[in-house]
Backbone bond lengths (Angstrom), bond angles and torsions (degrees), N, CA, C in turn:
res aa  C-N    CA-C-N  psi(-1)  N-CA   C-N-CA  omega(-1)  CA-C   N-CA-C  phi
1 X - - - 1.458 - - 1.534 109.35 -
2 X 1.317 118.03 136.83 1.461 122.05 -177.91 1.534 113.24 -86.20
3 X 1.328 114.04 162.92 1.465 120.88 172.71 1.526 108.04 -82.24
4 X 1.334 115.65 147.78 1.465 121.46 -176.84 1.527 109.24 -120.12
5 X 1.328 116.13 137.80 1.468 122.96 -179.34 1.519 109.67 -107.32
6 X 1.324 115.44 139.41 1.464 121.50 173.76 1.523 108.00 -129.71
7 X 1.322 116.67 127.74 1.465 122.88 177.29 1.523 108.21 -118.08
8 X 1.329 115.95 136.55 1.471 121.22 178.15 1.518 109.73 -137.33
9 X 1.317 115.57 147.37 1.455 120.43 175.75 1.516 109.95 -76.18
10 X 1.329 115.32 139.61 1.462 126.30 171.29 1.530 115.27 70.18
11 X 1.321 119.64 -56.82 1.461 121.66 -173.72 1.523 109.04 -160.16
12 X 1.324 117.52 -176.43 1.470 121.68 -176.62 1.518 113.57 -59.64
13 X 1.319 117.80 -29.02 1.461 120.96 -178.51 1.526 112.66 -97.58
14 X 1.323 117.52 5.62 1.458 121.94 -178.47 1.518 112.73 -72.54
15 X 1.304 115.61 176.76 1.464 122.08 -179.38 1.520 110.78 -64.02
16 X 1.345 118.38 133.22 1.468 120.03 177.12 1.530 110.56 -68.45
17 X 1.315 115.81 149.73 1.456 122.81 -179.52 1.523 108.06 -112.12
18 X 1.304 116.09 128.41 1.464 120.82 175.86 1.527 107.71 -94.88
19 X 1.323 116.25 123.35 1.458 121.59 179.70 1.523 108.31 -149.78
20 X 1.326 117.51 168.48 1.474 118.90 177.92 1.531 112.81 -55.46
21 X 1.338 117.22 -36.49 1.466 120.21 -179.27 1.527 112.08 -64.76
22 X 1.328 117.09 -31.51 1.463 119.69 -178.33 1.523 112.61 -83.65
23 X 1.315 117.09 -18.84 1.466 121.37 -177.90 1.524 111.42 -90.77
24 X 1.326 116.38 -41.66 1.463 121.40 -175.59 1.524 111.81 -78.51
25 X 1.337 117.77 140.92 1.466 119.51 170.09 1.537 108.60 -77.76
26 X 1.324 117.16 148.21 1.466 121.91 -177.18 1.521 109.59 -118.34
27 X 1.325 116.14 136.90 1.466 121.38 -173.29 1.518 113.64 -70.39
28 X 1.347 117.38 -28.71 1.461 119.84 179.94 1.528 110.00 -151.29
29 X 1.322 115.20 173.43 1.459 120.68 -176.56 1.522 112.20 -63.75
30 X 1.316 117.15 -38.04 1.464 120.21 -179.61 1.529 111.29 -64.69
31 X 1.322 117.79 -45.40 1.472 120.96 178.83 1.525 110.61 -62.55
32 X 1.320 116.68 -40.89 1.465 120.91 178.16 1.521 110.38 -64.36
33 X 1.330 117.16 -41.41 1.453 121.47 -179.33 1.517 112.86 -64.90
34 X 1.318 116.72 -42.28 1.470 121.01 179.22 1.527 110.34 -63.87
35 X 1.318 117.13 -47.70 1.472 121.34 -179.56 1.528 111.10 -64.36
36 X 1.326 116.69 -42.97 1.466 120.87 -179.41 1.521 111.06 -64.44
37 X 1.323 117.26 -43.56 1.465 120.52 -179.28 1.527 110.91 -63.73
38 X 1.324 116.59 -44.29 1.468 120.91 179.43 1.533 110.45 -57.81
39 X 1.329 117.00 -49.97 1.466 120.76 -177.86 1.530 111.81 -68.67
40 X 1.333 117.45 -36.90 1.465 120.67 179.61 1.518 111.05 -65.64
41 X 1.327 117.51 -42.20 1.468 121.33 178.75 1.524 110.28 -63.81
42 X 1.320 117.29 -45.10 1.467 120.27 179.57 1.525 111.50 -61.58
43 X 1.326 117.24 -42.54 1.470 121.00 179.77 1.534 110.15 -67.13
44 X 1.316 117.03 -43.10 1.463 120.81 -179.84 1.521 111.39 -61.60
45 X 1.336 116.91 -41.49 1.468 120.75 178.17 1.524 111.27 -66.57
46 X 1.329 116.38 -45.69 1.461 120.96 -174.18 1.529 112.77 -68.20
47 X 1.337 117.22 -40.14 1.465 120.63 -173.26 1.521 113.70 -109.39
48 X 1.334 116.92 -1.70 1.465 122.18 179.23 1.525 112.28 53.68
49 X 1.317 114.96 49.13 1.464 121.74 176.31 1.527 108.68 -131.10
50 X 1.311 116.48 154.71 1.455 120.67 172.16 1.524 108.19 -74.43
51 X 1.323 116.47 146.72 1.462 121.31 -178.53 1.529 109.00 -124.38
52 X 1.318 115.95 125.48 1.464 122.66 176.85 1.513 108.43 -89.98
53 X 1.332 117.62 126.89 1.461 123.65 -179.30 1.523 108.68 -109.78
54 X 1.327 116.48 127.76 1.456 121.44 175.11 1.518 108.38 -132.59
55 X 1.327 115.43 132.44 1.461 121.12 178.61 1.519 107.86 -119.73
56 X 1.318 115.29 127.52 1.453 121.54 -177.54 1.524 110.56 -105.85
57 X 1.326 115.75 136.04 1.463 122.97 178.42 1.525 109.64 -71.86
58 X 1.324 117.09 166.27 1.463 120.30 177.71 1.535 113.21 -55.53
59 X 1.331 117.17 -27.24 1.468 121.10 179.19 1.524 112.46 -74.33
60 X 1.351 116.94 -12.44 1.460 121.44 -178.42 1.525 112.75 97.80
61 X 1.334 117.17 -8.37 1.459 120.65 178.48 1.516 110.88 -80.37
62 X 1.338 115.21 149.86 1.457 120.69 177.39 1.520 109.15 -66.05
63 X 1.321 116.82 121.74 1.463 122.15 -179.43 1.523 111.36 -96.70
64 X 1.344 117.02 -32.48 1.455 121.15 -177.76 1.517 109.53 -157.58
65 X 1.306 115.91 143.20 1.452 121.16 175.40 1.516 109.80 -144.48
66 X 1.320 116.27 139.21 1.459 121.15 178.67 1.521 108.40 -155.78
67 X 1.312 116.18 179.20 1.449 120.79 179.27 1.517 109.88 -136.01
68 X 1.314 116.67 137.42 1.459 123.11 174.29 1.523 106.34 -104.74
69 X 1.321 115.68 118.24 1.472 120.43 -178.38 1.529 109.25 -93.78
70 X 1.322 114.73 130.89 1.462 118.98 -174.00 1.520 113.35 -62.57
71 X 1.328 118.39 -35.46 1.465 119.36 -178.69 1.529 111.37 -70.60
72 X 1.325 118.10 -25.60 1.465 120.46 178.17 1.533 111.34 -74.94
73 X 1.335 117.73 -41.79 1.462 119.09 179.75 1.521 110.95 -72.58
74 X 1.322 117.46 -31.74 1.463 120.19 177.16 1.526 109.96 -68.71
75 X 1.327 117.39 -39.93 1.467 121.10 179.79 1.521 110.90 -68.01
76 X 1.318 117.75 -39.98 1.465 119.36 -178.86 1.526 111.41 -67.35
77 X 1.322 117.85 -29.94 1.464 120.91 177.96 1.528 110.60 -69.49
78 X 1.323 117.60 -35.61 1.459 120.82 -179.87 1.526 111.57 -72.74
79 X 1.318 117.45 -31.67 1.458 120.62 -175.52 1.520 112.64 -86.07
80 X 1.306 117.76 -12.89 1.464 121.50 -175.92 1.529 109.73 -71.23
81 X 1.331 117.98 126.50 1.468 119.75 178.50 1.521 110.35 -72.24
82 X 1.299 115.49 149.54 1.465 120.40 177.61 1.523 108.33 -89.41
83 X 1.318 115.91 126.32 1.459 121.04 179.95 1.511 109.38 -107.77
84 X 1.309 115.45 145.40 1.459 120.47 178.42 1.520 108.73 -125.30
85 X 1.292 115.98 142.06 1.462 121.87 176.91 1.523 108.39 -86.52
86 X 1.311 114.91 126.55 1.459 120.18 179.56 1.526 107.13 -114.61
87 X 1.297 115.48 119.23 1.457 120.28 178.55 1.509 109.92 -103.64
88 X 1.301 115.77 135.19 1.467 117.85 177.93 1.514 108.81 -102.85
89 X 1.303 115.73 139.66 1.463 121.34 178.78 1.523 107.71 -93.83
90 X 1.300 116.62 107.50 1.485 120.46 179.41 1.480 109.45 -118.11
């Protein structure tokens, strides 16, 4: 049985978010967590809302829950240095 991801805007009772992470079954908790975090960050940046992440185990019990705050992901994007690849011709 796969792990299931649920994303909601603002809080547990907020609007559900449809994303690839919520549609696809995930083989383990780590894969579910990576997919959920990626989609939650993208949604938080795009719509400037907090996103509640919940991952359910194959048994149906809540395995993990967290929140992605839009102001934190927006701030981290501004502080990230821009790196450039420099290739030398030898």
